[in-house]
C-alpha positions in Angstrom: 0.0 0.0 0.0 1.3 3.5 -0.8 2.4 5.2 2.3 0.4 8.3 3.3 1.9 11.2 5.2 0.2 13.8 7.3 0.9 16.4 4.7 -1.0 14.6 2.0 -4.6 15.7 2.0 -7.1 12.9 1.3 -9.6 13.7 -1.4 -13.2 13.0 -0.4 -16.7 13.1 -1.8 -19.6 14.0 0.6 -22.9 12.5 -0.6 -25.9 14.1 0.9 -28.8 11.7 0.3 -31.3 14.3 1.3 -30.5 16.3 -1.8 -30.4 13.4 -4.3 -33.4 13.6 -6.8 -32.7 10.2 -8.4 -32.0 11.6 -11.8 -29.0 9.3 -12.3 -26.9 11.9 -14.0 -24.0 10.7 -12.0 -24.6 7.1 -13.2 -24.6 8.2 -16.8 -21.6 10.5 -16.4 -19.6 7.6 -14.8 -20.4 5.4 -17.7 -19.4 8.0 -20.2 -16.1 8.9 -18.5 -15.1 5.3 -18.0 -16.4 4.2 -21.4 -18.7 1.6 -20.0 -21.4 -0.1 -22.1 -25.0 0.0 -21.2 -26.8 -3.0 -19.7 -30.0 -4.7 -20.6 -32.5 -3.9 -17.8 -36.0 -4.7 -16.9 -38.6 -3.4 -14.4 -38.6 -5.2 -11.1 -41.3 -4.4 -8.5 -38.9 -4.7 -5.6 -36.5 -2.2 -7.1 -39.0 0.4 -8.4 -37.4 2.4 -11.2 -33.8 1.4 -10.1 -31.8 -0.2 -12.8 -29.6 -2.2 -13.0 -29.9 -4.1 -9.7 -26.3 -4.0 -8.7 -22.9 -2.8 -9.6 -21.1 -4.7 -12.3 -18.2 -4.5 -14.7 -20.3 -2.1 -16.8 -21.9 -0.1 -13.9 -19.4 1.4 -11.5 -21.9 3.9 -10.0 -25.5 3.1 -9.2 -28.5 5.1 -7.8 -30.6 2.9 -5.6 -34.3 3.6 -5.1 -36.0 3.2 -1.7 -39.6 3.5 -0.7 -40.0 4.0 3.1 -43.4 4.0 4.9 -44.3 7.4 6.3 -48.0 8.1 7.1 -47.4 11.9 6.9 -45.9 11.8 3.5 -48.0 12.0 0.3 -49.1 8.5 -0.6 -47.8 7.3 2.7 -44.3 6.8 1.3 -41.0 8.7 1.4 -38.8 8.2 -1.6 -35.1 8.2 -0.9 -32.3 7.8 -3.5 -28.8 6.8 -2.7 -25.6 6.8 -4.7 -23.7 3.5 -4.4 -20.0 3.2 -5.5 -16.6 2.3 -4.1 -16.1 4.1 -0.7 -12.3 4.1 -1.1 -11.3 2.9 2.4 -8.4 4.6 4.2 -7.1 1.1 4.8 -8.7 -1.0 2.0 -9.4 -4.7 2.5 -9.1 -5.2 -1.3 -5.6 -3.8 -1.3 -4.6 -6.0 1.6 -6.0 -9.0 -0.2 -4.3 -8.4 -3.6 -1.2 -10.6 -4.0 0.3 -8.5 -6.8 -0.5 -4.9 -5.8 -2.8 -4.6 -8.8 -5.0 -2.7 -6.4 -3.2 0.2 -4.7 -4.3 3.0 -2.4 -3.0 6.3 -3.6 -1.6 8.9 -1.1 -4.6 11.2 -1.7 -7.2 8.5 -1.2 -8.4 6.8 -4.4 -8.0 3.0 -4.6 -6.8 2.4 -8.1 -6.4 -0.8 -10.2 -3.6 -1.8 -12.6 -4.7 -4.6 -14.9 -1.2 -5.3 -16.0 -0.4 -6.6 -12.6 -3.6 -8.5 -12.0 -3.6 -12.3 -12.0 -7.4 -12.6 -11.8 -7.6 -14.3 -8.4 -10.7 -12.3 -7.5 -9.9 -12.4 -3.8 -10.6 -8.6 -3.6 -14.3 -9.3 -4.4 -14.9 -11.3 -1.2 -12.5 -9.2 0.9 -14.4 -5.9 0.3 -17.0 -5.5 3.1 -19.3 -3.7 0.6 -18.7 -6.1 -2.3 -17.7 -3.3 -4.7 -15.1 -4.9 -7.0 -16.6 -6.9 -9.9 -15.2 -8.9 -12.8 -15.6 -9.0 -16.5 -17.1 -12.5 -16.7 -17.8 -12.3 -20.4 -14.2 -11.6 -21.3 -11.4 -14.1 -22.1 -9.1 -11.8 -20.1 -11.4 -10.7 -17.2 -10.2 -7.7 -15.4 -11.5 -6.2 -12.1 -13.7 -3.2 -12.4 -14.5 -0.6 -9.7 -14.8 3.1 -9.3 -11.4 4.9 -9.1 -12.8 8.2 -7.7 -11.8 9.5 -11.2 -8.2 9.7 -10.2 -7.3 10.0 -13.9 -9.3 13.3 -14.1 -7.4 14.7 -11.1 -4.2 14.1 -13.1 -5.2 16.6 -15.7 -3.3 19.9 -15.3 -5.1 23.1 -15.9 -4.6 24.7 -19.3 -2.0 27.5 -19.5 -4.2 29.7 -21.6 -7.8 30.3 -22.5 -8.5 31.9 -25.9 -4.9 32.9 -26.1 -4.9 34.6 -22.7 -2.9 33.1 -19.8 -5.0 31.9 -16.9 -4.7 33.7 -13.6 -4.0 31.9 -10.3 -7.6 32.3 -9.4 -8.8 30.9 -12.7 -6.5 27.9 -12.3 -7.9 27.2 -8.9 -11.4 27.4 -10.2 -10.5 24.9 -12.9 -9.1 22.5 -10.2 -12.1 23.0 -8.0 -14.9 22.8 -10.6 -13.5 20.8 -13.6 -10.9 18.4 -12.2 -13.4 16.6 -10.0 -15.0 13.2 -10.3 -17.4 12.9 -13.3 -20.3 12.1 -11.0 -19.7 15.3 -8.9 -19.4 17.4 -12.1 -22.7 16.0 -13.4 -24.9 16.3 -10.3 -27.6 19.0 -10.9 -28.8 18.9 -7.3 -25.6 19.6 -5.4 -26.0 16.3 -3.7 -22.2 15.6 -4.2 -19.5 17.8 -2.8 -15.8 17.1 -3.5 -12.8 18.3 -1.5 -10.4 17.4 1.3 -11.7 14.8 3.7 -11.3 17.0 6.8 -13.2 19.8 5.1 -15.9 17.3 4.1 -16.2 16.0 7.6 -16.5 19.6 9.0 -19.2 20.4 6.4 -21.1 17.2 7.2 -21.0 17.9 10.9 -22.2 21.4 10.3 -25.2 20.2 8.3 -26.2 17.7 10.9 -25.8 20.2 13.7 -27.7 22.9 11.8 -30.6 20.6 10.8 -31.0 17.8 13.4 -34.6 17.3 12.1 -33.3 16.6 8.6 -30.4 14.3 9.2 -29.6 11.2 11.3 -26.7 11.9 13.6 -24.3 9.6 11.7 -21.7 10.3 9.0 -21.4 7.0 7.3 -17.8 6.5 6.3 -16.3 8.6 9.1 -15.3 5.5 11.1 -16.7 2.5 9.1 -14.0 -0.1 8.5 -11.4 2.4 9.8 -12.8 5.3 7.7 -13.4 5.9 4.0 -12.9 8.7 1.5 -16.5 8.7 0.5 -18.9 10.1 3.2 -22.7 9.9 3.4 -25.4 11.9 5.1 -28.9 10.5 5.3 -32.4 11.5 6.5 -33.0 7.9 7.8 -30.9 5.3 9.5 -28.5 3.9 7.1 -29.5 0.3 7.7 -32.9 1.2 6.2 -31.1 1.9 3.0 -29.2 -1.4 3.0 -25.9 0.0 4.2 -24.1 -2.7 6.2 -22.7 -2.3 9.7 -19.1 -3.2 9.0 -17.7 -2.0 12.4 -14.9 0.5 12.9 -11.9 -1.8 12.7 -9.9 -1.6 9.5 -10.3 -5.0 7.8 -6.5 -5.4 7.0 -5.9 -5.4 10.8 -7.7 -8.8 11.0 -4.9 -10.5 9.0 -2.0 -8.2 9.5 -0.8 -9.7 12.7 -1.1 -13.3 11.5 0.9 -12.6 8.3 3.4 -10.3 10.0 4.3 -13.2 12.3 5.2 -15.5 9.4 8.9 -14.4 8.9 10.0 -14.7 12.5 7.9 -17.9 12.9 9.8 -19.5 10.0 13.2 -18.7 11.7 12.0 -19.8 15.1 10.3 -23.0 13.8 13.4 -24.0 11.8 15.6 -23.6 14.9 13.1 -25.5 17.0 12.8 -28.4 14.5 16.6 -28.7 14.2 16.9 -28.8 18.0 14.1 -31.4 18.2 15.8 -33.6 15.6 19.1 -33.5 17.5 17.3 -34.5 20.8 15.3 -37.3 19.3 18.2 -38.6 17.2 20.4 -39.0 20.3 17.6 -40.6 22.3 16.8 -43.1 19.5 20.5 -43.9 19.1 20.8 -44.5 22.9 17.9 -46.9 23.0 18.7 -49.3 20.2 20.1 -49.5 16.7 17.5 -52.0 15.6 14.3 -50.0 16.1 11.3 -51.7 14.4 10.8 -50.5 10.9 14.3 -49.0 10.7 15.4 -51.4 7.9 12.4 -51.5 5.6 12.9 -52.8 2.0 10.6 -51.6 -0.8 9.4 -53.3 -4.0 7.6 -52.6 -7.2 4.3 -54.2 -8.0 3.9 -56.6 -10.9 0.3 -56.1 -11.7 -1.5 -55.4 -15.0 -1.8 -51.7 -15.5 -4.7 -51.4 -18.0 -7.4 -52.8 -15.8 -11.1 -51.8 -16.2 -10.7 -49.5 -13.2 -7.7 -47.8 -14.8 -9.5 -47.4 -18.1 -12.2 -45.6 -16.2 -9.5 -43.3 -14.6 -8.1 -42.6 -18.1 -11.6 -41.7 -19.4 -12.0 -39.3 -16.5 -8.6 -37.8 -17.1 -9.5 -37.3 -20.8 -12.6 -35.5 -19.8 -10.6 -33.4 -17.4 -8.3 -32.4 -20.2 -11.3 -31.5 -22.4 -12.7 -29.5 -19.6 -9.4 -27.6 -19.2 -9.4 -26.8 -22.9 -13.0 -25.6 -22.7 -12.0 -23.4 -19.7 -9.2 -21.8 -21.6 -11.2 -21.4 -24.8 -14.4 -20.0 -23.3 -12.9 -18.1 -20.3 -14.2 -18.2 -16.7 -17.6 -16.8 -17.5 -18.2 -19.2 -20.4 -17.1 -22.3 -18.7 -18.2 -21.8 -15.1 -21.2 -20.6 -13.1 -19.0 -18.2 -11.1 -20.3 -14.7 -10.6 -19.7 -11.5 -8.6 -21.6 -13.3 -5.7 -19.6 -16.4 -6.0 -16.2 -15.4 -7.4 -14.8 -18.5 -5.8 -16.4 -21.9 -6.3 -15.7 -25.6 -6.6 -12.1 -25.2 -7.5 -11.1 -23.2 -4.5 -13.1 -25.6 -2.2 -11.3 -28.4 -4.0 -7.9 -26.8 -3.4 -8.5 -26.1 0.3 -9.8 -29.7 0.8 -6.9 -31.3 -1.1 -4.2 -29.2 0.6 -5.7 -30.3 4.0 -5.8 -34.0 3.2 -2.4 -33.9 1.5 -0.9 -32.7 4.8 0.1 -36.4 5.4 3.2 -35.7 3.4 4.7 -33.1 5.8 3.3 -34.9 8.9 4.9 -38.2 7.9 8.3 -36.5 7.1 8.2 -34.7 10.4 7.3 -37.7 12.6 9.7 -40.1 10.7 12.8 -37.9 10.5 12.5 -35.1 13.1 10.8 -37.1 15.8 12.6 -40.3 14.8 9.5 -42.4 14.5 11.2 -45.0 12.3 8.4 -47.4 13.0 6.4 -45.3 10.5 9.0 -45.3 7.8 7.2 -47.8 5.7 4.4 -45.3 5.2 6.6 -42.4 4.2 7.3 -43.0 0.6 3.7 -43.4 -0.5 2.7 -40.4 1.6 5.4 -38.1 0.0 4.5 -39.2 -3.5 0.8 -38.7 -2.9 1.7 -35.3 -1.5 3.8 -34.4 -4.6 0.9 -35.4 -7.0 -1.6 -33.6 -4.9 0.2 -30.3 -4.6 1.2 -30.4 -8.3 -2.5 -30.8 -9.3 -3.5 -28.1 -6.8 -1.3 -25.8 -8.8 -3.0 -26.9 -12.0 -6.4 -26.1 -10.5 -5.2 -22.7 -9.2 -4.0 -21.8 -12.7 -7.4 -22.9 -14.2 -9.1 -20.7 -11.6 -7.1 -17.6 -12.4 -8.6 -15.1 -14.8 -5.2 -13.8 -16.0 -2.8 -16.7 -15.4 -0.3 -15.4 -17.9 0.5 -12.6 -15.4 1.7 -15.1 -12.8 5.2 -13.6 -13.0 3.9 -10.6 -11.1 4.0 -12.7 -7.9 7.7 -12.5 -8.2 7.9 -8.8 -9.0 5.5 -7.2 -6.6 5.7 -6.7 -2.8 2.2 -6.6 -1.2 2.1 -5.5 2.5 0.0 -8.3 4.0 -1.6 -10.6 1.5 -2.4 -14.1 2.5 -2.8 -15.1 -1.1 0.8 -13.9 -1.8 2.1 -16.0 1.1 0.1 -19.1 0.1 1.2 -18.8 -3.5 4.9 -18.7 -2.7 4.8 -21.2 0.1 2.9 -23.8 -1.9 5.2 -23.3 -4.9 8.3 -23.8 -2.9 6.8 -26.7 -1.0 6.2 -28.5 -4.3 10.0 -28.3 -5.0 10.7 -29.7 -1.6 8.3 -32.6 -2.2 10.1 -33.2 -5.5 13.5 -33.3 -3.8 12.1 -35.7 -1.1 10.8 -38.0 -3.9 13.8 -37.9 -6.2 16.0 -40.5 -4.3 13.4 -43.1 -5.2 13.9 -43.0 -9.0 17.6 -42.4 -8.5 17.8 -45.6 -6.5 15.5 -47.5 -8.9 17.6 -46.7 -12.0 21.0 -46.5 -10.3 21.6 -42.8 -11.0 24.5 -42.5 -8.5 25.9 -39.2 -9.8 22.4 -37.6 -9.4 22.1 -39.1 -6.0 25.5 -37.6 -5.0 24.4 -34.2 -6.2 21.2 -34.6 -4.3 23.1 -35.4 -1.1 25.4 -32.5 -1.6 23.0 -29.7 -2.5 19.6 -30.5 -1.1 20.4 -28.9 2.2 21.8 -25.8 0.6 18.7 -25.5 -1.6 16.5 -25.6 1.5 18.5 -22.8 3.1 18.2 -20.8 -0.1 14.5 -21.4 -0.7 13.4 -20.6 2.8 15.5 -17.4 2.8 14.0 -16.3 -0.4 10.5 -17.0 1.0 11.2 -14.9 4.1 12.6 -12.1 2.1 9.7 -12.0 -0.3 7.2 -11.9 2.6 9.1 -9.3 4.7 11.3 -7.4 2.2 13.5 -7.2 5.3 17.2 -7.9 4.9 17.6 -8.6 8.7 14.9 -11.3 8.6 16.4 -12.7 5.4 20.0 -12.7 6.9 18.8 -14.4 10.1 16.9 -17.0 8.0 20.0 -17.7 5.9 22.2 -18.0 9.1 19.8 -20.4 10.9 19.0 -22.6 8.0 22.6 -22.4 6.7 23.9 -23.7 10.0 21.3 -26.4 10.1 22.3 -27.5 6.5 25.9 -27.6 7.6 25.2 -29.5 10.8 22.9 -32.0 9.2 24.9 -32.4 5.9 24.8 -35.8 4.3 26.9 -38.5 5.9 27.1 -42.2 5.4 25.6 -44.3 2.6 22.0 -43.6 3.5 21.8 -40.1 5.0 18.5 -38.9 6.4 16.9 -36.0 4.4 16.5 -34.0 7.6 16.8 -30.6 6.0 14.0 -31.5 3.5 11.9 -32.7 6.4 12.5 -29.4 8.3 11.6 -27.4 5.2 8.5 -29.6 4.6 7.2 -29.0 8.2 8.1 -25.3 8.2 6.6 -24.4 4.8 3.5 -26.6 5.4 2.9 -25.0 8.8 3.0 -21.6 7.1 0.7 -22.3 4.2 -1.7 -24.5 6.1 -2.2 -21.7 8.6 -2.3 -19.0 6.0 -5.2 -20.7 4.2 -7.1 -19.8 7.4 -5.7 -16.2 7.1 -7.4 -15.9 3.7 -10.7 -15.9 5.5 -9.7 -13.4 8.2 -10.8 -10.6 5.9 -14.4 -11.9 5.8 -15.7 -11.5 9.4 -19.0 -10.1 8.0 -19.6 -13.0 5.6 -18.4 -16.2 7.4 -20.6 -17.4 10.2 -19.2 -17.0 13.7 -19.1 -20.8 14.3 -16.2 -20.8 11.7 -14.8 -17.3 11.6 -12.2 -16.6 14.4 -9.2 -14.4 14.8 -7.2 -17.6 15.4 -8.4 -19.4 12.3 -4.8 -19.8 11.1 -3.9 -21.9 14.1 -7.2 -23.9 13.7 -6.5 -24.6 10.1 -3.0 -25.8 10.9 -4.0 -28.1 13.7 -6.9 -29.6 11.7 -4.6 -30.3 8.7 -2.5 -32.7 10.8 -5.5 -34.7 11.7 -6.7 -34.7 8.1 -3.3 -35.6 6.6 -2.5 -38.5 9.0 -6.1 -39.9 8.6 -5.7 -39.8 4.8 -2.3 -41.6 5.0 -4.1 -44.5 6.9 -7.0 -44.5 4.5 -4.7 -44.7 1.5 -3.0 -47.7 3.1 -6.3 -49.4 3.4 -7.0 -48.7 -0.2 -3.6 -50.1 -1.2 -4.2 -53.2 0.8 -7.7 -53.7 -0.7 -6.8 -52.9 -4.3 -3.7 -55.0 -4.6 -4.4 -57.7 -1.9 -1.5 -56.6 0.2 -0.7 -57.0 3.8 -2.3 -54.5 6.1 0.5 -53.2 8.4 -1.9 -52.7 11.3 0.9 -52.0 13.8 2.1 -48.9 11.8 -1.4 -47.8 10.9 -2.5 -48.0 14.6 0.5 -45.9 15.5 -0.5 -43.3 12.8 -4.1 -43.5 14.2 -2.8 -42.5 17.6 -1.3 -39.4 16.0 -4.6 -38.7 14.3 -6.4 -39.1 17.7 -4.2 -36.6 19.5 -4.1 -34.0 16.7 -7.8 -34.2 16.3 -8.4 -33.9 20.0 -6.1 -30.9 20.3 -7.8 -29.3 17.3 -11.3 -29.8 18.9 -10.2 -28.5 22.3 -8.6 -25.5 20.7 -11.5 -24.6 18.4 -14.3 -25.2 21.0 -12.3 -23.4 23.6 -11.8 -20.4 21.3 -15.6 -20.3 20.7 -16.3 -20.5 24.4 -13.9 -17.6 25.1 -15.5 -15.5 22.4 -19.0 -16.4 23.7 -20.1 -18.0 20.4 -22.0 -21.0 21.8 -25.4 -19.3 22.4 -26.7 -19.9 18.9 -24.0 -22.2 17.6 -26.4 -25.2 17.1 -29.5 -23.4 15.9 -30.8 -23.2 12.4 -29.3 -24.5 9.2 -25.8 -23.4 10.1 -26.2 -25.0 13.5 -27.0 -28.3 11.8 -23.8 -28.0 9.7 -21.8 -27.1 12.7 -23.2 -30.1 14.7 -22.5 -32.5 11.9 -18.9 -31.3 11.6 -18.1 -31.3 15.3 -20.0 -34.4 16.4 -19.7 -36.8 13.4 -16.4 -35.4 12.2 -14.8 -34.7 15.5 -16.2 -36.2 18.7 -17.1 -39.6 17.2 -13.7 -40.3 15.5 -12.0 -39.2 18.7 -14.0 -41.7 20.6 -13.3 -44.5 18.1 -9.5 -43.8 18.1 -9.1 -43.2 21.8 -7.8 -46.6 22.9 -5.1 -48.8 21.6 -7.3 -51.8 21.4 -9.7 -49.9 19.1 -6.9 -48.6 16.9 -5.6 -52.1 16.5 -9.0 -53.2 15.2 -8.9 -52.6 11.4 -12.7 -51.9 11.1 -12.8 -49.4 13.9 -9.5 -47.8 12.8 -10.9 -47.4 9.3 -14.1 -45.7 10.4 -12.4 -43.5 12.9 -9.9 -42.3 10.3 -12.6 -41.9 7.6 -14.8 -39.8 9.9 -11.9 -37.7 11.0 -10.9 -36.9 7.4 -14.5 -36.2 6.3 -14.9 -33.9 9.3 -12.0 -31.7 8.2 -13.1 -31.9 4.6 -16.6 -30.7 5.7 -15.0 -27.9 7.8 -13.2 -26.6 4.7 -16.4 -26.8 2.6 -18.4 -25.0 5.3 -15.7 -22.3 5.7 -15.4 -21.4 2.0 -19.0 -22.1 0.8 -21.8 -23.4 3.0 -21.3 -21.1 6.0 -20.8 -18.0 3.9 -23.5 -15.3 4.0 -23.0 -13.9 0.5 -25.2 -10.9 -0.5 -23.9 -10.3 -3.9 -22.3 -7.1 -5.3 -23.2 -3.7 -4.0 -25.9 -2.8 -2.9 -25.9 -6.5 -1.7 -29.6 -6.9 -2.5 -29.6 -9.4 -5.4 -27.3 -12.4 -4.7 -26.8 -15.0 -7.4 -27.0 -18.7 -6.8 -24.2 -21.2 -7.7 -23.8 -24.7 -8.8 -20.7 -25.9 -10.6 -20.8 -26.6 -14.3 -19.9 -29.9 -15.8 -16.5 -28.5 -16.8 -15.8 -27.4 -13.2 -16.5 -30.9 -12.1 -14.6 -32.3 -15.1 -11.3 -30.6 -14.1 -11.7 -31.5 -10.5 -12.6 -35.1 -11.0 -10.1 -35.5 -13.8 -7.3 -34.4 -11.5 -8.4 -36.8 -8.8 -8.4 -39.6 -11.4 -5.0 -38.6 -12.6 -3.7 -38.8 -9.0 -5.1 -42.3 -8.6 -3.8 -43.5 -12.0 -0.3 -42.0 -11.7 0.0 -43.5 -8.2 -0.9 -46.9 -9.6 1.6 -46.4 -12.4 4.3 -45.3 -10.1 4.0 -48.3 -7.7 4.5 -50.5 -10.8 7.7 -48.7 -11.8 9.2 -47.5 -8.6 9.8 -49.1 -5.1 7.2 -47.1 -3.3 5.6 -49.9 -1.2 7.3 -52.0 1.4 8.1 -55.6 0.7 5.5 -58.0 1.9 6.2 -59.2 5.4 5.4 -62.6 6.8 3.0 -62.9 9.7 0.8 -59.9 8.7 -2.8 -60.5 8.0 -4.4 -59.4 4.7 -7.2 -56.9 4.6 -10.5 -58.8 4.4 
């Protein structure tokens, strides 16, 4: 965000609703100045003569019509007209959300948009408490559209001469005051709009309220709303009667600023903590025994037919996924999806949040196996890492499909947003994919005897981790001190844990996996911190980042166990119940900690009064009881965890509970009112192409995993004495 100084006056528009005659001259002038097309409209009883219903990519300013009962008025009604457009917050949520600084707050107040920087993520649409930004859904290169407070008009210098005569200082001032003003202000015939410095507009507004208390409500809308706005309103009736939302007085960026500001120091501290933990547990494991169970696991490839009827079905779904992706690129977002300004995020974002949560088994497995020296779980590690690599790779594909302007992705490397959760998640997920790839590479190196490649991996993987994490911290903080501390801490760890012996442990990759995953799993919760007015209180919380991280461990470890059940069933393999029960214990404790934390947070915030009432209460009850309390009870004892049937159902319910949590948080528990004036929300159901890409990527994951186990030693060699899954 552009830094403001006390000497920079903020330009402001005062809108006096009592003077508005509903002529819509401002609406027309806005269209003309911004070269916006007209829209097809129709008469709707509930809107009166208002048209269109909401702001859109073609309508950046809108006059809303309101009929208010008043027995003393002619006809028993008062007619009130209100101008609706961007309020240009002093601390805009849309700017805080933007990962590429395409939206920027200028020093004198206007929030502008640079399409050349935009990647089309549409995060700004949901972040805005008034739902002002809209998207060009009918374009193959959809841009964000919103009022810019006519900042481009203000950039026009006064002419030097008029009719060959030089302008005087007074004439130049008159030009600036009367010509270089927003188009809507210039067009208003009723003096309902006044443009000037914000302090002056506030003084004028207070003067009008004090002089005519019978005419105005004692409230200047925008003076304190969401931290204050550049557009101010006076009204003859309470603003809630006109549909103006109560957004509180706290600037929306403050909800996420603390969480995202803590990321750089947290990376440094977590790296040091994990390195210390590894040293402690390594020494303890060495002191106990050198023959810990599971410490010398051998792996094998499967010799099964690849093109089975099941895999043919997966290939068919993959083919439809490819067709759906081609359709998405050919028709654009608007032509291939049912997304809208009410639902700018849909199935693909839900799909990504769910998949990232269940793919957490990769970092959880690496952390427990290598950092905490749980070598009894080693046989589960290879498949978990490979599933994680496939999952995160395809999450990236979905994200690209979801972006409106994916060819601008390079802007994520060029720009430096202040506190954007989307920016943090983008870089963290991208770097984590490279870490997963490095974790996986020793398997093909071993399979095909690529000794030189293995030697390079041993020599440079630790150095790469130190470099990647340092780059991550620098990009998030743009602080050389933080970057230097990160380089020192992770550089020392890379040197201390450098590869030794014939089979060195990839400890640096494990540390990077846990560190980066902790950051992006929690920051997925930070994405929703800017939506306290839209997400139901059973889900929204200032500590959502912690809640999302804790729940991801439970979802990830549960998914690891479920995948092992699938492997055993699909290929008639031994079910390693001892290792699966041990992983089930981790699921139990992580799920229990998550439930205690989440419910405790709700209790502290006093959110239990209506938590179980209504439709949202039913969703909350299903999530907490069936997806939380029941699986905790099923996995609570060792005897139950050693029972394959009980273990399976406990892990399945745990995973489904976290999946349902993500679906609620991003879709079902959202109170979406549509674009300003938030009176005509659209509905949403994914198109067949949205389903096609999502299902196709799941099918690709299943097929490629089946292919990989036939080519690479991903699964442990069959052990005698283990029972097969029945």
